[in-house]
MDAnalysis code that builds the backbone (N, CA, C; Angstrom):
import MDAnalysis as mda
import numpy as np

u = mda.Universe.empty(552, n_residues=184, atom_resindex=np.repeat(np.arange(184), 3), trajectory=True)
u.add_TopologyAttr("name", ["N", "CA", "C"] * 184)
u.add_TopologyAttr("resid", np.arange(1, 185))
u.add_TopologyAttr("resname", ["MET", "LEU", "SER", "VAL", "ARG", "PRO", "LYS", "VAL", "ALA", "GLU", "LEU", "ALA", "PHE", "HIS", "VAL", "PHE", "SER", "ARG", "SER", "LEU", "HIS", "PRO", "GLU", "LEU", "TYR", "THR", "ILE", "HIS", "LYS", "THR", "ARG", "SER", "VAL", "GLU", "ARG", "ASP", "HIS", "TYR", "THR", "ALA", "GLN", "ILE", "ASP", "ILE", "THR", "ASN", "CYS", "GLY", "HIS", "VAL", "VAL", "THR", "TRP", "ASN", "ALA", "ALA", "GLY", "VAL", "THR", "LEU", "CYS", "GLU", "VAL", "ALA", "THR", "SER", "ALA", "GLN", "GLN", "PRO", "LEU", "PRO", "LYS", "ARG", "ARG", "CYS", "LEU", "LEU", "SER", "LYS", "PRO", "LEU", "LYS", "GLY", "SER", "ARG", "THR", "GLU", "ARG", "ALA", "ASP", "CYS", "ARG", "GLN", "GLY", "ILE", "ASN", "TYR", "ARG", "THR", "HIS", "PHE", "GLN", "LEU", "GLU", "ARG", "VAL", "GLU", "PRO", "ASP", "LEU", "PHE", "TRP", "MET", "VAL", "GLN", "GLN", "GLN", "LEU", "GLY", "ASN", "GLY", "PRO", "THR", "GLU", "GLY", "LEU", "LEU", "HIS", "ARG", "PHE", "ASP", "SER", "SER", "GLY", "ARG", "MET", "ALA", "PHE", "GLY", "ALA", "LEU", "SER", "TYR", "VAL", "SER", "THR", "GLU", "THR", "ARG", "ARG", "ASN", "SER", "MET", "LEU", "LEU", "GLN", "ALA", "ILE", "HIS", "THR", "PHE", "PRO", "ASP", "ASP", "PHE", "ALA", "ILE", "VAL", "LYS", "VAL", "GLU", "THR", "LEU", "PHE", "SER", "LEU", "ASP", "GLY", "GLU", "SER", "LYS", "THR", "ALA"])
u.atoms.positions = np.array([
    [-24.294, 88.645, 54.490],
    [-23.963, 88.987, 53.122],
    [-25.135, 89.767, 52.524],
    [-24.827, 90.844, 51.821],
    [-25.855, 91.660, 51.212],
    [-26.452, 90.948, 50.002],
    [-27.780, 91.046, 49.829],
    [-28.417, 90.380, 48.695],
    [-28.994, 91.367, 47.688],
    [-29.044, 92.634, 48.014],
    [-29.519, 93.660, 47.089],
    [-28.486, 94.759, 47.003],
    [-28.608, 95.562, 45.949],
    [-27.687, 96.684, 45.796],
    [-27.945, 97.722, 46.874],
    [-26.886, 98.264, 47.451],
    [-27.076, 99.285, 48.495],
    [-27.485, 100.615, 47.886],
    [-27.932, 101.522, 48.736],
    [-28.177, 102.897, 48.299],
    [-26.835, 103.550, 48.041],
    [-26.793, 104.514, 47.137],
    [-25.515, 105.144, 46.802],
    [-24.893, 105.863, 47.999],
    [-25.712, 106.309, 48.941],
    [-25.175, 106.987, 50.127],
    [-24.368, 106.036, 51.003],
    [-24.500, 104.722, 50.783],
    [-23.824, 103.720, 51.606],
    [-22.596, 103.112, 50.936],
    [-22.158, 103.652, 49.807],
    [-21.057, 103.036, 49.073],
    [-19.698, 103.389, 49.664],
    [-18.774, 102.451, 49.538],
    [-17.413, 102.648, 50.040],
    [-16.420, 102.029, 49.055],
    [-15.193, 102.508, 49.137],
    [-14.122, 102.057, 48.252],
    [-12.945, 101.645, 49.127],
    [-12.437, 100.426, 48.925],
    [-11.354, 99.893, 49.747],
    [-10.260, 99.304, 48.860],
    [-9.043, 99.356, 49.365],
    [-7.923, 98.665, 48.737],
    [-7.178, 97.936, 49.840],
    [-6.920, 96.658, 49.597],
    [-6.220, 95.806, 50.560],
    [-4.915, 95.304, 49.956],
    [-3.952, 95.028, 50.805],
    [-2.705, 94.392, 50.358],
    [-2.806, 92.894, 50.639],
    [-3.909, 92.327, 50.269],
    [-4.204, 90.904, 50.445],
    [-5.438, 90.579, 49.629],
    [-5.665, 89.311, 49.391],
    [-6.903, 88.912, 48.719],
    [-8.006, 88.791, 49.774],
    [-9.232, 88.830, 49.323],
    [-10.384, 88.670, 50.206],
    [-11.070, 87.353, 49.887],
    [-11.638, 86.765, 50.912],
    [-12.331, 85.499, 50.723],
    [-13.593, 85.731, 49.900],
    [-13.819, 84.953, 48.833],
    [-14.978, 85.177, 47.958],
    [-16.332, 84.994, 48.648],
    [-16.369, 84.378, 49.818],
    [-17.636, 84.233, 50.532],
    [-18.123, 85.556, 51.116],
    [-17.286, 86.597, 51.076],
    [-17.671, 87.895, 51.624],
    [-18.634, 88.655, 50.710],
    [-18.759, 88.242, 49.466],
    [-19.605, 88.956, 48.517],
    [-20.230, 87.982, 47.528],
    [-21.282, 88.431, 46.862],
    [-21.973, 87.631, 45.859],
    [-21.416, 87.988, 44.484],
    [-20.872, 87.005, 43.791],
    [-20.283, 87.217, 42.471],
    [-21.326, 86.925, 41.393],
    [-21.499, 87.891, 40.470],
    [-22.434, 87.710, 39.355],
    [-21.712, 87.378, 38.059],
    [-20.558, 87.979, 37.827],
    [-19.737, 87.700, 36.635],
    [-18.282, 87.738, 37.068],
    [-17.454, 86.954, 36.389],
    [-16.039, 86.927, 36.744],
    [-15.192, 86.716, 35.496],
    [-13.983, 87.213, 35.565],
    [-13.020, 87.018, 34.480],
    [-11.624, 86.959, 35.096],
    [-10.795, 86.081, 34.558],
    [-9.398, 85.986, 34.981],
    [-8.502, 86.497, 33.866],
    [-7.411, 87.145, 34.253],
    [-6.425, 87.673, 33.315],
    [-5.071, 87.107, 33.712],
    [-4.337, 86.586, 32.741],
    [-2.976, 86.099, 32.992],
    [-2.037, 86.710, 31.979],
    [-1.017, 87.392, 32.468],
    [0.034, 87.950, 31.624],
    [1.361, 87.410, 32.161],
    [2.449, 87.702, 31.457],
    [3.756, 87.196, 31.882],
    [4.126, 87.591, 33.301],
    [3.800, 88.845, 33.690],
    [4.273, 89.371, 34.961],
    [3.195, 89.547, 36.028],
    [1.935, 89.260, 35.714],
    [0.871, 89.404, 36.708],
    [-0.339, 88.558, 36.343],
    [-1.188, 88.359, 37.335],
    [-2.496, 87.741, 37.143],
    [-3.531, 88.631, 37.823],
    [-4.766, 88.513, 37.386],
    [-5.840, 89.289, 37.999],
    [-7.146, 88.523, 37.917],
    [-8.000, 88.757, 38.895],
    [-9.357, 88.241, 38.857],
    [-10.278, 89.438, 39.035],
    [-11.233, 89.581, 38.126],
    [-12.179, 90.682, 38.143],
    [-13.558, 90.095, 38.376],
    [-14.246, 90.579, 39.416],
    [-15.581, 90.095, 39.761],
    [-16.565, 91.255, 39.797],
    [-17.717, 91.081, 39.152],
    [-18.840, 91.995, 39.361],
    [-19.646, 91.400, 40.498],
    [-19.900, 92.221, 41.500],
    [-20.637, 91.777, 42.683],
    [-21.961, 92.516, 42.779],
    [-22.777, 92.136, 43.758],
    [-24.073, 92.792, 43.911],
    [-23.943, 94.275, 44.264],
    [-22.816, 94.693, 44.828],
    [-22.639, 96.090, 45.233],
    [-21.753, 96.872, 44.276],
    [-20.915, 96.208, 43.504],
    [-19.963, 96.898, 42.637],
    [-19.002, 95.907, 42.019],
    [-17.729, 95.953, 42.469],
    [-16.748, 95.020, 41.913],
    [-15.635, 94.730, 42.919],
    [-14.937, 93.632, 42.650],
    [-13.738, 93.242, 43.388],
    [-12.696, 92.859, 42.348],
    [-11.511, 93.450, 42.454],
    [-10.406, 93.127, 41.552],
    [-9.228, 92.698, 42.404],
    [-8.724, 91.504, 42.158],
    [-7.550, 91.014, 42.873],
    [-6.422, 90.887, 41.861],
    [-5.348, 91.649, 42.084],
    [-4.211, 91.736, 41.160],
    [-2.968, 91.236, 41.876],
    [-2.244, 90.295, 41.259],
    [-1.043, 89.690, 41.845],
    [0.141, 89.865, 40.912],
    [1.257, 90.409, 41.457],
    [2.490, 90.559, 40.678],
    [3.674, 90.620, 41.636],
    [4.754, 89.982, 41.270],
    [6.014, 90.030, 42.021],
    [5.822, 89.736, 43.506],
    [4.928, 88.812, 43.814],
    [4.699, 88.441, 45.207],
    [3.846, 89.426, 45.989],
    [3.262, 90.416, 45.311],
    [2.410, 91.422, 45.949],
    [0.974, 91.226, 45.462],
    [0.026, 91.304, 46.388],
    [-1.390, 91.223, 46.054],
    [-2.051, 92.542, 46.411],
    [-2.825, 93.075, 45.472],
    [-3.667, 94.240, 45.726],
    [-5.099, 93.848, 45.416],
    [-6.019, 94.265, 46.281],
    [-7.427, 93.925, 46.097],
    [-8.259, 95.197, 46.224],
    [-8.899, 95.588, 45.130],
    [-9.747, 96.780, 45.093],
    [-11.199, 96.338, 45.234],
    [-11.942, 97.016, 46.116],
    [-13.318, 96.635, 46.388],
    [-14.203, 97.886, 46.369],
    [-15.179, 97.907, 45.478],
    [-16.228, 98.928, 45.489],
    [-17.471, 98.221, 45.999],
    [-17.962, 98.637, 47.169],
    [-19.025, 97.886, 47.821],
    [-19.828, 98.784, 48.750],
    [-20.652, 98.192, 49.567],
    [-21.416, 98.911, 50.570],
    [-20.555, 99.123, 51.819],
    [-20.742, 100.254, 52.475],
    [-20.045, 100.500, 53.743],
    [-20.515, 99.505, 54.803],
    [-21.683, 98.891, 54.584],
    [-22.217, 97.910, 55.534],
    [-21.647, 96.508, 55.301],
    [-20.954, 96.308, 54.195],
    [-20.370, 95.001, 53.872],
    [-19.277, 94.666, 54.886],
    [-19.370, 93.525, 55.554],
    [-18.310, 93.165, 56.499],
    [-17.021, 92.804, 55.764],
    [-15.980, 93.582, 55.998],
    [-14.675, 93.353, 55.380],
    [-13.613, 93.345, 56.475],
    [-12.506, 92.657, 56.234],
    [-11.439, 92.654, 57.241],
    [-10.819, 94.044, 57.377],
    [-10.219, 94.312, 58.505],
    [-9.526, 95.581, 58.730],
    [-8.022, 95.427, 58.501],
    [-7.539, 94.192, 58.636],
    [-6.112, 93.921, 58.494],
    [-5.645, 94.148, 57.061],
    [-4.525, 94.851, 56.927],
    [-3.872, 95.118, 55.646],
    [-4.748, 95.927, 54.686],
    [-5.562, 96.823, 55.251],
    [-6.364, 97.733, 54.449],
    [-5.517, 98.980, 54.168],
    [-5.226, 99.226, 52.891],
    [-4.416, 100.379, 52.498],
    [-5.252, 101.637, 52.313],
    [-6.506, 101.467, 51.967],
    [-7.373, 102.598, 51.654],
    [-8.807, 102.236, 51.978],
    [-9.500, 103.127, 52.655],
    [-10.910, 102.934, 52.958],
    [-11.566, 104.312, 52.945],
    [-12.378, 104.563, 51.918],
    [-12.990, 105.883, 51.737],
    [-14.456, 105.720, 51.368],
    [-15.284, 106.652, 51.808],
    [-16.655, 106.649, 51.288],
    [-16.615, 106.961, 49.795],
    [-17.473, 106.338, 49.042],
    [-17.501, 106.569, 47.605],
    [-18.464, 107.729, 47.358],
    [-17.922, 108.935, 47.488],
    [-18.701, 110.166, 47.323],
    [-17.889, 111.139, 46.502],
    [-18.571, 111.931, 45.695],
    [-17.873, 112.943, 44.917],
    [-16.860, 112.326, 43.982],
    [-15.737, 113.002, 43.827],
    [-14.671, 112.561, 42.934],
    [-13.365, 112.543, 43.713],
    [-12.576, 111.484, 43.536],
    [-11.361, 111.332, 44.331],
    [-10.304, 110.566, 43.546],
    [-9.053, 110.981, 43.706],
    [-7.914, 110.280, 43.125],
    [-7.030, 109.797, 44.255],
    [-6.620, 108.540, 44.188],
    [-5.775, 107.935, 45.225],
    [-4.635, 107.178, 44.571],
    [-3.583, 106.913, 45.340],
    [-2.446, 106.155, 44.825],
    [-1.774, 105.405, 45.974],
    [-1.046, 104.387, 45.592],
    [-0.232, 103.632, 46.552],
    [0.975, 103.087, 45.799],
    [2.146, 103.323, 46.351],
    [3.370, 102.737, 45.817],
    [3.750, 101.615, 46.767],
    [3.746, 100.414, 46.264],
    [3.975, 99.236, 47.094],
    [5.391, 98.716, 46.881],
    [5.747, 97.707, 47.645],
    [7.072, 97.093, 47.480],
    [7.161, 96.387, 46.134],
    [8.354, 96.021, 45.743],
    [8.630, 95.308, 44.488],
    [8.284, 96.139, 43.252],
    [8.216, 97.483, 43.399],
    [7.956, 98.330, 42.240],
    [6.523, 98.300, 41.741],
    [5.589, 97.895, 42.590],
    [4.174, 97.852, 42.223],
    [3.570, 99.230, 42.485],
    [2.834, 99.740, 41.498],
    [2.166, 101.033, 41.620],
    [0.675, 100.852, 41.420],
    [-0.094, 101.584, 42.207],
    [-1.551, 101.546, 42.129],
    [-2.059, 102.983, 42.042],
    [-2.870, 103.270, 41.051],
    [-3.477, 104.587, 40.870],
    [-4.956, 104.389, 40.571],
    [-5.797, 105.200, 41.208],
    [-7.226, 105.088, 40.930],
    [-7.892, 106.446, 40.980],
    [-8.941, 106.558, 40.217],
    [-9.816, 107.727, 40.278],
    [-11.229, 107.177, 40.304],
    [-11.992, 107.544, 41.334],
    [-13.371, 107.088, 41.396],
    [-14.294, 108.260, 41.672],
    [-15.515, 108.144, 41.176],
    [-16.483, 109.214, 41.401],
    [-17.896, 108.669, 41.416],
    [-18.702, 109.330, 42.203],
    [-20.139, 109.066, 42.251],
    [-20.807, 110.310, 41.701],
    [-21.618, 110.118, 40.673],
    [-22.259, 111.253, 40.032],
    [-23.763, 111.018, 39.971],
    [-24.498, 111.948, 40.542],
    [-25.960, 111.920, 40.398],
    [-26.289, 112.746, 39.163],
    [-27.145, 112.202, 38.311],
    [-27.449, 112.861, 37.040],
    [-28.961, 113.006, 36.863],
    [-29.337, 113.841, 35.913],
    [-30.755, 114.002, 35.572],
    [-31.283, 112.681, 35.007],
    [-32.553, 112.373, 35.237],
    [-33.110, 111.101, 34.751],
    [-32.892, 110.841, 33.264],
    [-33.039, 111.871, 32.414],
    [-32.851, 111.661, 30.972],
    [-31.437, 111.195, 30.649],
    [-30.450, 111.828, 31.262],
    [-29.055, 111.444, 31.044],
    [-28.792, 110.053, 31.603],
    [-29.351, 109.765, 32.773],
    [-29.170, 108.444, 33.373],
    [-29.682, 107.359, 32.436],
    [-30.890, 107.526, 31.900],
    [-31.476, 106.498, 31.043],
    [-30.707, 106.351, 29.743],
    [-30.148, 107.452, 29.239],
    [-29.330, 107.372, 28.029],
    [-28.073, 106.529, 28.298],
    [-27.408, 106.789, 29.421],
    [-26.212, 106.008, 29.782],
    [-26.593, 104.544, 30.000],
    [-27.659, 104.321, 30.711],
    [-28.131, 102.960, 31.005],
    [-28.412, 102.204, 29.700],
    [-29.058, 102.875, 28.761],
    [-29.389, 102.245, 27.488],
    [-28.129, 101.947, 26.666],
    [-27.183, 102.904, 26.627],
    [-25.948, 102.695, 25.876],
    [-25.144, 101.533, 26.454],
    [-25.071, 101.451, 27.769],
    [-24.333, 100.344, 28.395],
    [-25.020, 99.011, 28.130],
    [-26.322, 98.996, 28.267],
    [-27.065, 97.745, 28.145],
    [-27.217, 97.229, 26.734],
    [-27.142, 98.121, 25.733],
    [-27.388, 97.705, 24.352],
    [-26.150, 97.664, 23.485],
    [-25.077, 98.293, 23.931],
    [-23.879, 98.366, 23.101],
    [-23.071, 97.093, 23.136],
    [-22.263, 96.869, 22.103],
    [-21.371, 95.708, 22.116],
    [-20.301, 95.918, 23.196],
    [-20.026, 94.888, 23.943],
    [-19.046, 95.020, 25.019],
    [-18.000, 93.925, 24.922],
    [-16.799, 94.300, 25.207],
    [-15.724, 93.319, 25.296],
    [-15.424, 93.005, 26.751],
    [-15.970, 93.773, 27.650],
    [-15.736, 93.570, 29.072],
    [-16.830, 92.722, 29.692],
    [-16.907, 92.794, 30.997],
    [-17.948, 92.091, 31.742],
    [-19.160, 92.996, 31.897],
    [-20.333, 92.487, 31.647],
    [-21.572, 93.239, 31.813],
    [-22.555, 92.375, 32.574],
    [-23.172, 92.974, 33.600],
    [-24.224, 92.258, 34.326],
    [-25.433, 93.175, 34.456],
    [-26.599, 92.639, 34.099],
    [-27.870, 93.346, 34.257],
    [-28.552, 92.813, 35.512],
    [-28.826, 93.697, 36.438],
    [-29.494, 93.307, 37.673],
    [-31.006, 93.388, 37.486],
    [-31.730, 92.619, 38.267],
    [-33.188, 92.701, 38.241],
    [-33.622, 94.053, 38.790],
    [-34.799, 94.459, 38.408],
    [-35.361, 95.717, 38.896],
    [-35.631, 95.609, 40.393],
    [-35.453, 96.723, 41.087],
    [-35.738, 96.754, 42.520],
    [-37.234, 96.821, 42.773],
    [-38.020, 97.046, 41.714],
    [-39.467, 97.166, 41.851],
    [-39.912, 98.608, 41.721],
    [-39.042, 99.537, 42.077],
    [-39.374, 100.958, 41.980],
    [-39.240, 101.450, 40.541],
    [-38.230, 100.936, 39.827],
    [-37.978, 101.325, 38.442],
    [-38.240, 100.118, 37.530],
    [-38.527, 100.415, 36.266],
    [-38.800, 99.347, 35.303],
    [-37.542, 98.577, 34.933],
    [-36.383, 99.241, 35.006],
    [-35.118, 98.604, 34.634],
    [-34.249, 98.422, 35.863],
    [-33.457, 97.361, 35.834],
    [-32.519, 97.141, 36.920],
    [-31.194, 97.835, 36.660],
    [-30.357, 97.799, 37.644],
    [-29.024, 98.404, 37.559],
    [-28.149, 97.610, 36.595],
    [-27.070, 98.259, 36.143],
    [-26.064, 97.616, 35.310],
    [-24.693, 97.800, 35.937],
    [-23.840, 96.805, 35.736],
    [-22.423, 96.932, 36.074],
    [-21.630, 96.500, 34.858],
    [-20.654, 97.333, 34.487],
    [-19.801, 97.045, 33.352],
    [-18.358, 97.274, 33.775],
    [-17.504, 96.290, 33.506],
    [-16.082, 96.401, 33.831],
    [-15.288, 95.975, 32.605],
    [-14.395, 96.861, 32.163],
    [-13.515, 96.507, 31.051],
    [-12.071, 96.617, 31.513],
    [-11.222, 95.829, 30.876],
    [-9.800, 95.865, 31.205],
    [-8.997, 96.008, 29.926],
    [-7.912, 96.728, 30.047],
    [-6.937, 96.849, 28.971],
    [-5.613, 96.392, 29.559],
    [-5.073, 95.319, 29.004],
    [-3.850, 94.759, 29.582],
    [-2.638, 95.049, 28.705],
    [-1.541, 95.258, 29.368],
    [-0.232, 95.426, 28.744],
    [0.706, 94.446, 29.442],
    [1.942, 94.413, 28.981],
    [2.917, 93.471, 29.546],
    [3.097, 93.668, 31.057],
    [3.185, 94.931, 31.509],
    [3.445, 95.225, 32.922],
    [2.346, 96.034, 33.588],
    [1.172, 96.115, 32.966],
    [0.109, 96.914, 33.584],
    [-1.270, 96.447, 33.147],
    [-2.241, 96.852, 33.948],
    [-3.636, 96.585, 33.629],
    [-4.454, 97.825, 33.987],
    [-5.187, 98.328, 33.015],
    [-6.093, 99.451, 33.226],
    [-7.500, 98.893, 33.339],
    [-8.174, 99.253, 34.415],
    [-9.537, 98.802, 34.661],
    [-10.461, 100.014, 34.616],
    [-11.581, 99.879, 33.916],
    [-12.611, 100.899, 33.906],
    [-13.924, 100.225, 34.273],
    [-14.585, 100.773, 35.285],
    [-15.841, 100.192, 35.756],
    [-16.913, 101.270, 35.824],
    [-18.129, 100.873, 35.461],
    [-19.295, 101.749, 35.583],
    [-20.392, 100.926, 36.245],
    [-20.963, 101.492, 37.298],
    [-22.066, 100.851, 38.011],
    [-23.220, 101.847, 38.081],
    [-24.414, 101.419, 37.665],
    [-25.563, 102.325, 37.701],
    [-26.472, 101.971, 38.875],
    [-27.135, 103.011, 39.390],
    [-28.053, 102.879, 40.520],
    [-29.349, 103.604, 40.162],
    [-30.289, 102.903, 39.474],
    [-31.497, 103.545, 38.963],
    [-32.358, 104.226, 40.028],
    [-32.456, 103.662, 41.213],
    [-33.306, 104.258, 42.251],
    [-32.823, 105.653, 42.660],
    [-31.538, 105.927, 42.445],
    [-30.954, 107.214, 42.846],
    [-30.502, 108.054, 41.655],
    [-30.723, 107.566, 40.426],
    [-30.209, 108.220, 39.217],
    [-28.733, 108.559, 39.406],
    [-27.971, 107.559, 39.796],
    [-26.555, 107.761, 40.100],
    [-25.699, 106.775, 39.317],
    [-24.481, 107.233, 39.014],
    [-23.521, 106.422, 38.269],
    [-22.198, 106.474, 39.015],
    [-21.616, 105.310, 39.252],
    [-20.284, 105.214, 39.840],
    [-19.319, 104.866, 38.722],
    [-18.238, 105.644, 38.620],
    [-17.199, 105.395, 37.620],
    [-15.881, 105.199, 38.352],
    [-15.147, 104.178, 37.948],
    [-13.843, 103.882, 38.535],
    [-12.861, 103.637, 37.400],
    [-11.685, 104.250, 37.499],
    [-10.605, 103.971, 36.560],
    [-9.351, 103.716, 37.384],
    [-8.781, 102.538, 37.223],
    [-7.633, 102.128, 38.032],
    [-6.531, 101.584, 37.148],
    [-5.296, 101.932, 37.503],
    [-4.123, 101.397, 36.825],
    [-3.280, 100.642, 37.842],
    [-3.108, 99.342, 37.597],
    [-2.187, 98.506, 38.358],
    [-0.949, 98.372, 37.485],
    [0.246, 98.633, 38.026],
    [1.431, 98.529, 37.165],
    [2.679, 98.155, 37.944],
    [3.620, 97.588, 37.199],
    [4.974, 97.357, 37.694],
    [5.822, 98.513, 37.196],
    [6.914, 98.818, 37.875],
    [7.789, 99.927, 37.443],
    [8.016, 99.859, 35.945],
    [8.024, 101.058, 35.342],
    [8.199, 101.130, 33.897],
    [6.904, 101.505, 33.200],
    [5.752, 101.247, 33.838],
    [4.446, 101.631, 33.267],
    [3.568, 102.206, 34.362],
    [4.033, 103.256, 35.039],
    [3.293, 103.809, 36.170],
    [2.661, 105.153, 35.843],
    [2.021, 105.249, 34.691],
    [1.324, 106.474, 34.331],
    [0.110, 106.661, 35.225],
    [-0.340, 107.885, 35.367],
    [-1.507, 108.177, 36.192],
    [-2.770, 107.672, 35.503],
    [-3.664, 107.090, 36.294],
    [-4.950, 106.596, 35.762],
    [-5.857, 107.766, 35.481],
])
């Protein structure tokens, strides 16, 4: 199990049609969501996040983590390096739709510190975790995950900072049942 944040060059993005055992990653913050038609568990981990969404007998599990993180291969719907900008989708059985857009952006130090400060000091309704400094920088990384829930959908927005690389990972995902399948 990884105990420190990976380098941004080692990041990966996965989606499974199953839940993952929580012993596979270190959870720093967690939140559960229950609506009439679905449930979700959102975890901030040492590498990024894990979201497990259940509706109509279907489970989807989104994982932003290190490519070195040992994960199962069975029932993996998507496995991509987290580089550049990418949009993905999956239409599952029972009218379940999954849409995501993720990007890794390296920015100038001034812009990075401004984003880091805004995330760390602003009022948040989502999950926020401040990581300890790696020793190279005075400030540690931040992970912020917010959710917007509707009757048949959940929009997730996540931001993960990587101070050693002046990099920011942004993820926007829409989990939905038929009737609310707009693009994320």
